[in-house]
C-alpha positions as CSV (number, residue, x, y, z in Angstrom):
1,X,8.8,0.0,-0.2
2,X,9.4,2.2,2.8
3,X,8.3,2.9,6.4
4,X,8.5,-0.8,7.4
5,X,8.9,-1.5,11.1
6,X,8.6,2.0,12.4
7,X,5.2,1.5,14.0
8,X,4.2,4.9,12.5
9,X,1.6,5.2,9.8
10,X,1.8,7.9,7.1
11,X,-1.4,9.5,6.0
12,X,-2.3,9.3,2.3
13,X,-0.9,12.7,1.5
14,X,2.5,11.9,3.0
15,X,2.6,8.5,1.4
16,X,1.7,10.0,-2.0
17,X,4.4,12.7,-1.6
18,X,7.1,10.2,-0.8
19,X,6.1,7.8,-3.5
20,X,6.0,10.6,-6.1
21,X,9.5,11.7,-5.0
22,X,10.7,8.1,-5.4
23,X,9.1,7.8,-8.8
24,X,10.7,11.1,-9.9
25,X,14.1,9.7,-8.9
26,X,13.4,6.5,-10.9
27,X,12.4,8.7,-13.9
28,X,16.0,9.9,-14.0
29,X,16.9,6.4,-15.1
30,X,14.0,6.4,-17.6
31,X,10.4,7.4,-17.7
32,X,9.2,4.0,-18.8
33,X,11.2,2.4,-16.0
34,X,9.6,4.7,-13.5
35,X,6.1,4.0,-14.7
36,X,6.6,0.3,-14.7
37,X,8.2,0.1,-11.3
38,X,5.7,-0.9,-8.6
39,X,6.0,1.1,-5.4
40,X,4.6,-0.5,-2.3
41,X,3.7,1.2,1.0
42,X,4.7,-0.9,4.0
43,X,3.9,0.9,7.2
44,X,1.2,-0.7,9.3
45,X,-1.5,-1.2,6.6
46,X,-4.8,-2.0,8.2
47,X,-8.5,-2.1,7.1
48,X,-8.9,1.4,8.5
49,X,-6.2,3.1,6.4
50,X,-5.9,0.8,3.4
51,X,-8.4,2.5,1.2
52,X,-6.9,6.0,1.6
53,X,-3.3,4.7,1.0
54,X,-4.2,2.5,-2.0
55,X,-6.1,5.3,-3.6
56,X,-2.9,7.4,-4.0
57,X,-1.7,7.7,-7.6
58,X,1.8,6.6,-6.9
59,X,1.1,3.9,-4.3
60,X,0.9,0.7,-6.3
61,X,0.2,-1.7,-3.5
62,X,0.9,-2.6,0.1
63,X,3.2,-4.8,2.0
64,X,0.9,-6.1,4.7
65,X,2.6,-7.3,7.8
66,X,0.7,-8.3,11.0
67,X,-2.8,-7.8,9.5
68,X,-1.9,-10.6,7.0
69,X,-2.0,-13.1,9.9
70,X,-5.7,-12.4,10.6
71,X,-8.0,-13.5,7.7
72,X,-10.7,-11.0,8.4
73,X,-8.2,-8.1,8.8
74,X,-6.5,-9.1,5.5
75,X,-9.8,-9.5,3.7
76,X,-10.8,-6.0,4.8
77,X,-7.6,-4.6,3.4
78,X,-8.0,-6.6,0.1
79,X,-11.5,-5.2,-0.3
80,X,-10.1,-1.7,0.3
81,X,-12.7,-1.1,2.9
82,X,-12.3,0.9,6.1
83,X,-14.4,-1.2,8.4
84,X,-14.3,1.0,11.4
85,X,-15.9,4.0,9.7
86,X,-18.1,2.2,7.2
87,X,-16.5,3.8,4.2
88,X,-15.4,1.8,1.2
89,X,-13.8,2.2,-2.2
90,X,-14.8,0.7,-5.5
91,X,-12.3,-2.1,-6.1
92,X,-12.3,-1.2,-9.8
93,X,-10.9,2.2,-8.9
94,X,-7.6,0.4,-7.9
95,X,-6.9,-1.8,-11.0
96,X,-3.3,-2.5,-10.2
97,X,-3.7,-3.2,-6.5
98,X,-0.9,-5.6,-5.4
99,X,-0.3,-7.0,-2.0
100,X,2.6,-8.6,-0.3
101,X,2.8,-10.2,3.1
102,X,5.5,-10.6,5.6
103,X,5.6,-12.6,8.7
104,X,8.3,-14.7,10.5
105,X,7.2,-17.7,8.5
106,X,6.4,-16.2,5.1
107,X,8.2,-13.6,3.1
108,X,6.7,-13.0,-0.2
109,X,5.2,-10.7,-2.8
C-alpha cells in the first residue's frame, strides 16, 4: 500500500512501475512470497480511475478512502467502471480484485 493521504493520484503506468518495483524487492525474500503478497494502491481511488489502476498487472486491489462513504461512488469502483467517460472493464478481467476501506469510523481490509 502506498500513496495514501497525498491527495495526488498516480496514473496506471506509474502505479504499475511502483508496484512492480515493490514486488521485485519482495522477490528477494522469495519468489513465491512476492507472488502471494497482495499489493494495494491507496491514492484517491475513484470510479473515474479505478479501471485503469486495477487493470495493472501488479496492482492487486485498492484501499478506497473517501469514495467508500458514498454507496454509488463505491459501487462504480467495485464494478471497475469509469462513469464519467462511459468506459468499463470486464469484471472477469480482474479475478483477484480486492478492496479495503478506510474512514474515521472503519478501518478494514
